[in-house]
N, C-alpha and C positions, 0 to 999 in steps of 0.2 A: 511553441509558445512559451514565453518566459513569464514567471510569476514570482512574487516575493512571499516568503513564508518565514515564520519564526521557528528555528530549530529547537526541538525539545528532547532529543535523545540520540542514542547511538544508531548507526546503520546496521541493519540486520540483512545478511546475505541470504538470498534464496529462501525467504520465509515460507514455512509450511504449516498451515493452521496455527499461525502465531498471532496473538493479540497485540503485538508490537508495544509491549509495556503498558497495556490497557489504554492506549492513546485514543483520543476522540477523532483526531485528524491524522492521516498517514500519507506521507509523500512516497510514491512508488516510482521507480525508474527501471526501465528495461536495460539490461546489460548485454543481452544476446539479441537475436533477431525478434521477429514477431512474438508477442507474449499475450496470453489471455490469463488474467488474474481472477481469483475467486474470493468472494467475501461470504463467510458463513456465520451463522449465529452460534451461541455457545452450545446448542444442541446438535450442531453439525449439519443443520439444514442450509442449503445454498440460498443466500439472499440475492445474489447477483454476480455478474461477471463484468470485467472491464478489459478493454483491448488496447494494447500498445503496439503501434505499427512497426517500429524498428528500434534498434539499440539507441539509447539516449532519450527516447520518448518518456514523458513523465505525466503523472496525474496526482492530484490530492484527493484522497478518499475520506469521506465523513462516515463514521461508524459509531456504534455504541462501544463502550469500553470492553465488553466481553466478546464482541464479534472478532473473528479471525480473518487473516489474509494469507492467501497462498499465491506466490509468484515464483515460478520454477527457475527462471533465469533473470534475476533482478535484485534490486536493493529496496528496502523499505525503512523508513524512519519516522518517528513521531514528530509532529509539527503542529503549528497553530497558524491559521490564516492571518495575514497582516491586515489590521483594520484601519 
C-alpha cells in the first residue's frame, strides 16, 4: 500500500529502543524478511508490536515523543501524515 507522508528527519538503520528524534509519527520499512517491531514507553514497558510481512513493507506508527521503537532489520524515520 502506498501512502504520502511529510519527511521530518534522517533514516535510522535498525533502530534499537530509539525514540527516532522524539518523533510523534514514524515511518518504518522492513529491509529484510518478516519483521516484528516493538514500541515501548520511556520506562521500557512494551506498549505493542507491529508486523511487516516482507522486505519493502512499511507502516506509519503514531507514538508519544518519549516512546521508543525497535526494528531489527529495517529503517525508521520521523514523518508527519499528509493532511
